[in-house]
DRENROBA-591297 format. One record per residue (C-alpha): x, y, z. Coordinates in nm, 4 decimals, always signed. Layout:
N
@c1 = X, c2 = Y, c3 = Z
...
This chain:
213
@c1 = +1.4856, c2 = -0.7836, c3 = +9.6833
@c1 = +1.3468, c2 = -0.6148, c3 = +9.3737
@c1 = +1.0178, c2 = -0.5593, c3 = +9.5577
@c1 = +1.2019, c2 = -0.3855, c3 = +9.8391
@c1 = +1.3712, c2 = -0.1499, c3 = +9.5935
@c1 = +1.0451, c2 = -0.0693, c3 = +9.4162
@c1 = +0.8192, c2 = -0.0410, c3 = +9.7205
@c1 = +1.0299, c2 = +0.1228, c3 = +9.9923
@c1 = +0.9969, c2 = +0.4843, c3 = +9.8815
@c1 = +0.6302, c2 = +0.4642, c3 = +9.7680
@c1 = +0.5342, c2 = +0.3051, c3 = +10.1012
@c1 = +0.7194, c2 = +0.5735, c3 = +10.2954
@c1 = +0.5504, c2 = +0.8431, c3 = +10.0881
@c1 = +0.2102, c2 = +0.6812, c3 = +10.1487
@c1 = +0.2718, c2 = +0.6633, c3 = +10.5244
@c1 = +0.3865, c2 = +1.0247, c3 = +10.5246
@c1 = +0.0682, c2 = +1.1341, c3 = +10.3418
@c1 = -0.1517, c2 = +0.9547, c3 = +10.5967
@c1 = +0.0449, c2 = +1.1217, c3 = +10.8750
@c1 = +0.0346, c2 = +1.4743, c3 = +10.7315
@c1 = -0.3157, c2 = +1.4643, c3 = +10.5786
@c1 = -0.2423, c2 = +1.7864, c3 = +10.3904
@c1 = -0.4092, c2 = +1.8032, c3 = +10.0455
@c1 = -0.2140, c2 = +2.1210, c3 = +9.9646
@c1 = +0.0974, c2 = +1.9077, c3 = +9.9135
@c1 = -0.0599, c2 = +1.6755, c3 = +9.6540
@c1 = +0.0511, c2 = +1.9026, c3 = +9.3622
@c1 = +0.4058, c2 = +1.8817, c3 = +9.4977
@c1 = +0.3970, c2 = +1.5007, c3 = +9.4895
@c1 = +0.2634, c2 = +1.5050, c3 = +9.1338
@c1 = +0.5338, c2 = +1.7542, c3 = +9.0350
@c1 = +0.8084, c2 = +1.5295, c3 = +9.1734
@c1 = +0.6739, c2 = +1.2220, c3 = +8.9939
@c1 = +0.6343, c2 = +1.4068, c3 = +8.6631
@c1 = +0.9858, c2 = +1.5468, c3 = +8.6936
@c1 = +1.1186, c2 = +1.1925, c3 = +8.7462
@c1 = +0.9368, c2 = +1.0648, c3 = +8.4368
@c1 = +1.0797, c2 = +1.3480, c3 = +8.2276
@c1 = +1.4343, c2 = +1.2991, c3 = +8.3575
@c1 = +1.4227, c2 = +0.9199, c3 = +8.3145
@c1 = +1.2787, c2 = +0.9613, c3 = +7.9651
@c1 = +1.5520, c2 = +1.2050, c3 = +7.8705
@c1 = +1.8223, c2 = +0.9722, c3 = +8.0026
@c1 = +1.6700, c2 = +0.6713, c3 = +7.8251
@c1 = +1.6513, c2 = +0.8429, c3 = +7.4865
@c1 = +1.9547, c2 = +1.0714, c3 = +7.4861
@c1 = +2.2129, c2 = +0.9335, c3 = +7.7315
@c1 = +2.4041, c2 = +0.6071, c3 = +7.7272
@c1 = +2.3489, c2 = +0.4222, c3 = +8.0557
@c1 = +2.6488, c2 = +0.1886, c3 = +8.0398
@c1 = +2.9643, c2 = +0.3363, c3 = +8.1869
@c1 = +3.3224, c2 = +0.2126, c3 = +8.1893
@c1 = +3.4072, c2 = +0.2244, c3 = +8.5579
@c1 = +3.7491, c2 = +0.3779, c3 = +8.6304
@c1 = +3.9566, c2 = +0.2367, c3 = +8.9143
@c1 = +3.9435, c2 = +0.5677, c3 = +9.0949
@c1 = +3.7483, c2 = +0.6242, c3 = +9.4133
@c1 = +3.7349, c2 = +1.0011, c3 = +9.3606
@c1 = +3.6127, c2 = +0.9753, c3 = +8.9998
@c1 = +3.3345, c2 = +0.7333, c3 = +9.0883
@c1 = +3.2215, c2 = +0.9386, c3 = +9.3870
@c1 = +3.2087, c2 = +1.2581, c3 = +9.1798
@c1 = +3.0141, c2 = +1.0838, c3 = +8.9038
@c1 = +2.7606, c2 = +0.9411, c3 = +9.1498
@c1 = +2.7363, c2 = +1.2658, c3 = +9.3419
@c1 = +2.6598, c2 = +1.4707, c3 = +9.0317
@c1 = +2.4353, c2 = +1.2243, c3 = +8.8462
@c1 = +2.2402, c2 = +1.0654, c3 = +9.1307
@c1 = +2.2276, c2 = +1.3095, c3 = +9.4202
@c1 = +2.3559, c2 = +1.6646, c3 = +9.3930
@c1 = +2.2345, c2 = +1.7543, c3 = +9.0437
@c1 = +1.8853, c2 = +1.6020, c3 = +9.0779
@c1 = +1.8318, c2 = +1.7581, c3 = +9.4212
@c1 = +1.9569, c2 = +2.1015, c3 = +9.3168
@c1 = +1.7727, c2 = +2.1063, c3 = +8.9846
@c1 = +1.4398, c2 = +1.9562, c3 = +9.0944
@c1 = +1.4078, c2 = +2.1504, c3 = +9.4171
@c1 = +1.5775, c2 = +2.4621, c3 = +9.2783
@c1 = +1.3358, c2 = +2.4857, c3 = +8.9864
@c1 = +1.0395, c2 = +2.4220, c3 = +9.2169
@c1 = +1.1633, c2 = +2.6821, c3 = +9.4659
@c1 = +1.2064, c2 = +2.9454, c3 = +9.1932
@c1 = +0.8804, c2 = +2.8595, c3 = +9.0149
@c1 = +0.6508, c2 = +2.8378, c3 = +9.3192
@c1 = +0.4903, c2 = +3.1631, c3 = +9.4340
@c1 = +0.4054, c2 = +3.0244, c3 = +9.7763
@c1 = +0.5527, c2 = +3.1278, c3 = +10.1097
@c1 = +0.8998, c2 = +3.0091, c3 = +10.2107
@c1 = +0.7493, c2 = +2.7919, c3 = +10.4848
@c1 = +0.5409, c2 = +2.6031, c3 = +10.2249
@c1 = +0.8432, c2 = +2.5561, c3 = +9.9976
@c1 = +1.0411, c2 = +2.4130, c3 = +10.2881
@c1 = +0.7509, c2 = +2.1851, c3 = +10.3841
@c1 = +0.7341, c2 = +2.0689, c3 = +10.0229
@c1 = +1.0974, c2 = +1.9530, c3 = +10.0185
@c1 = +1.0328, c2 = +1.6001, c3 = +10.1463
@c1 = +0.7279, c2 = +1.5063, c3 = +9.9321
@c1 = +0.8904, c2 = +1.6578, c3 = +9.6223
@c1 = +1.2148, c2 = +1.4632, c3 = +9.6596
@c1 = +1.0634, c2 = +1.1353, c3 = +9.7785
@c1 = +0.8140, c2 = +1.1311, c3 = +9.4892
@c1 = +1.0974, c2 = +1.2095, c3 = +9.2463
@c1 = +1.3320, c2 = +0.9412, c3 = +9.3774
@c1 = +1.0642, c2 = +0.6712, c3 = +9.4048
@c1 = +1.0818, c2 = +0.6597, c3 = +9.0228
@c1 = +1.4286, c2 = +0.7946, c3 = +8.9493
@c1 = +1.6187, c2 = +0.5713, c3 = +9.1923
@c1 = +1.4865, c2 = +0.2352, c3 = +9.0614
@c1 = +1.5566, c2 = +0.3565, c3 = +8.7079
@c1 = +1.9189, c2 = +0.4416, c3 = +8.7883
@c1 = +1.9673, c2 = +0.1029, c3 = +8.9556
@c1 = +1.8062, c2 = -0.1072, c3 = +8.6820
@c1 = +1.9626, c2 = +0.0851, c3 = +8.3934
@c1 = +2.3105, c2 = -0.0133, c3 = +8.5107
@c1 = +2.4338, c2 = -0.3688, c3 = +8.4760
@c1 = +2.6683, c2 = -0.3728, c3 = +8.7762
@c1 = +2.5632, c2 = -0.5898, c3 = +9.0679
@c1 = +2.1883, c2 = -0.6047, c3 = +9.0094
@c1 = +2.1639, c2 = -0.9178, c3 = +9.2193
@c1 = +2.3562, c2 = -0.7980, c3 = +9.5251
@c1 = +2.2174, c2 = -0.6520, c3 = +9.8446
@c1 = +2.3781, c2 = -0.3093, c3 = +9.8141
@c1 = +2.1902, c2 = -0.1674, c3 = +9.5109
@c1 = +1.8645, c2 = -0.3476, c3 = +9.5887
@c1 = +1.8433, c2 = -0.2959, c3 = +9.9665
@c1 = +2.1182, c2 = -0.0783, c3 = +10.1123
@c1 = +2.1125, c2 = +0.1930, c3 = +9.8463
@c1 = +1.7357, c2 = +0.2619, c3 = +9.8702
@c1 = +1.7701, c2 = +0.2891, c3 = +10.2494
@c1 = +2.0611, c2 = +0.5329, c3 = +10.2126
@c1 = +1.8567, c2 = +0.7540, c3 = +9.9829
@c1 = +1.5590, c2 = +0.7508, c3 = +10.2181
@c1 = +1.7883, c2 = +0.8596, c3 = +10.5003
@c1 = +1.9384, c2 = +1.1268, c3 = +10.2759
@c1 = +1.5986, c2 = +1.2705, c3 = +10.1834
@c1 = +1.4769, c2 = +1.2723, c3 = +10.5441
@c1 = +1.8025, c2 = +1.4339, c3 = +10.6595
@c1 = +1.7888, c2 = +1.7002, c3 = +10.3892
@c1 = +1.4240, c2 = +1.7768, c3 = +10.4690
@c1 = +1.5067, c2 = +1.8079, c3 = +10.8384
@c1 = +1.8053, c2 = +2.0288, c3 = +10.7566
@c1 = +1.5975, c2 = +2.2515, c3 = +10.5276
@c1 = +1.3346, c2 = +2.2958, c3 = +10.7981
@c1 = +1.5874, c2 = +2.4001, c3 = +11.0610
@c1 = +1.7923, c2 = +2.6165, c3 = +10.8267
@c1 = +1.4784, c2 = +2.8169, c3 = +10.7518
@c1 = +1.3864, c2 = +2.8304, c3 = +11.1207
@c1 = +1.7308, c2 = +2.9324, c3 = +11.2484
@c1 = +1.7795, c2 = +3.1969, c3 = +10.9790
@c1 = +1.4397, c2 = +3.3444, c3 = +11.0637
@c1 = +1.5469, c2 = +3.3628, c3 = +11.4287
@c1 = +1.8943, c2 = +3.4952, c3 = +11.3357
@c1 = +2.0705, c2 = +3.1952, c3 = +11.4911
@c1 = +2.3323, c2 = +3.1782, c3 = +11.2205
@c1 = +2.5669, c2 = +2.9395, c3 = +11.4021
@c1 = +2.2894, c2 = +2.6808, c3 = +11.4126
@c1 = +2.2129, c2 = +2.7576, c3 = +11.0486
@c1 = +2.5743, c2 = +2.6780, c3 = +10.9568
@c1 = +2.5570, c2 = +2.3511, c3 = +11.1531
@c1 = +2.2448, c2 = +2.2396, c3 = +10.9658
@c1 = +2.3950, c2 = +2.3415, c3 = +10.6315
@c1 = +2.6939, c2 = +2.1191, c3 = +10.7076
@c1 = +2.4604, c2 = +1.8351, c3 = +10.8115
@c1 = +2.2727, c2 = +1.8738, c3 = +10.4836
@c1 = +2.5924, c2 = +1.8663, c3 = +10.2782
@c1 = +2.7173, c2 = +1.5567, c3 = +10.4598
@c1 = +2.3794, c2 = +1.3900, c3 = +10.4034
@c1 = +2.4133, c2 = +1.4450, c3 = +10.0284
@c1 = +2.7725, c2 = +1.3262, c3 = +9.9993
@c1 = +2.7716, c2 = +1.0093, c3 = +10.2122
@c1 = +2.5571, c2 = +0.7854, c3 = +9.9838
@c1 = +2.7949, c2 = +0.8535, c3 = +9.6931
@c1 = +3.0992, c2 = +0.7820, c3 = +9.9114
@c1 = +2.9530, c2 = +0.4499, c3 = +10.0223
@c1 = +2.8530, c2 = +0.3481, c3 = +9.6712
@c1 = +3.2015, c2 = +0.4429, c3 = +9.5531
@c1 = +3.3369, c2 = +0.1931, c3 = +9.8059
@c1 = +3.0960, c2 = -0.0705, c3 = +9.6769
@c1 = +3.1879, c2 = -0.0172, c3 = +9.3117
@c1 = +3.5586, c2 = -0.0692, c3 = +9.3857
@c1 = +3.4910, c2 = -0.3813, c3 = +9.5962
@c1 = +3.6237, c2 = -0.2315, c3 = +9.9160
@c1 = +3.5636, c2 = -0.4027, c3 = +10.2508
@c1 = +3.1940, c2 = -0.4964, c3 = +10.2352
@c1 = +3.1581, c2 = -0.5421, c3 = +10.6099
@c1 = +3.2978, c2 = -0.1928, c3 = +10.6648
@c1 = +3.0592, c2 = -0.0635, c3 = +10.4009
@c1 = +2.7618, c2 = -0.2134, c3 = +10.5842
@c1 = +2.8812, c2 = -0.0764, c3 = +10.9180
@c1 = +2.9226, c2 = +0.2750, c3 = +10.7762
@c1 = +2.5806, c2 = +0.2490, c3 = +10.6121
@c1 = +2.4337, c2 = +0.1524, c3 = +10.9483
@c1 = +2.6042, c2 = +0.4443, c3 = +11.1226
@c1 = +2.4775, c2 = +0.6854, c3 = +10.8560
@c1 = +2.1228, c2 = +0.5515, c3 = +10.8893
@c1 = +2.1339, c2 = +0.5584, c3 = +11.2704
@c1 = +2.2377, c2 = +0.9252, c3 = +11.2641
@c1 = +1.8932, c2 = +1.0245, c3 = +11.1330
@c1 = +1.6908, c2 = +0.9358, c3 = +11.4456
@c1 = +1.9646, c2 = +1.0940, c3 = +11.6564
@c1 = +1.9328, c2 = +1.4193, c3 = +11.4610
@c1 = +1.5543, c2 = +1.4033, c3 = +11.4893
@c1 = +1.5682, c2 = +1.3531, c3 = +11.8673
@c1 = +1.8213, c2 = +1.6340, c3 = +11.9129
@c1 = +1.6074, c2 = +1.8699, c3 = +11.7071
@c1 = +1.2934, c2 = +1.7753, c3 = +11.9015
@c1 = +1.4616, c2 = +1.8595, c3 = +12.2310
@c1 = +1.5905, c2 = +2.1937, c3 = +12.1059
@c1 = +1.9530, c2 = +2.0898, c3 = +12.0545
@c1 = +2.1123, c2 = +2.2279, c3 = +11.7346
@c1 = +1.8084, c2 = +2.4455, c3 = +11.6824
@c1 = +1.5863, c2 = +2.7087, c3 = +11.8423
@c1 = +1.2612, c2 = +2.6560, c3 = +12.0302
């Protein structure tokens, strides 16, 4: 199970690189990995990993959302977006390799640095899958937000913004359920529904639904 956690994101990144065959995105991958090393190093030296878990669903979800998803995504991609002098289309294309290379190091660190449930299937199998789905969904949303805004299809832009926001929030909601020992079968079902939504979104976008041709 540890191998799955460690290898899932690197293997997906490797497959994506073979598929894209675009050397211009190699600096983006390096940037994401370096950013992860810096963030993990900062957390290891200056932040205390152990946390007293409150019996509050909302508090746990907000903590996970800020520390594991929203803040890393906004900061890493936001800094890259502001720093890069490339065209908007390149910055949008760079979203996936930047985030996947960041999380392939940052996600295992966040899982291992906590002592809760290291030998259960959720943190070692389900959680990595949820984050892969989140990154793919955000990358797809970013692509279509840029495309629909360019074509002045603002209703579709709003739909993809909502999809992106939901993609960010759901992993934290599901992990919040896990932390408080809520119905595990329900948790797995919801995780499956969330994961299955990604190919549905991809198919709809390919056939021109929720987007523009």
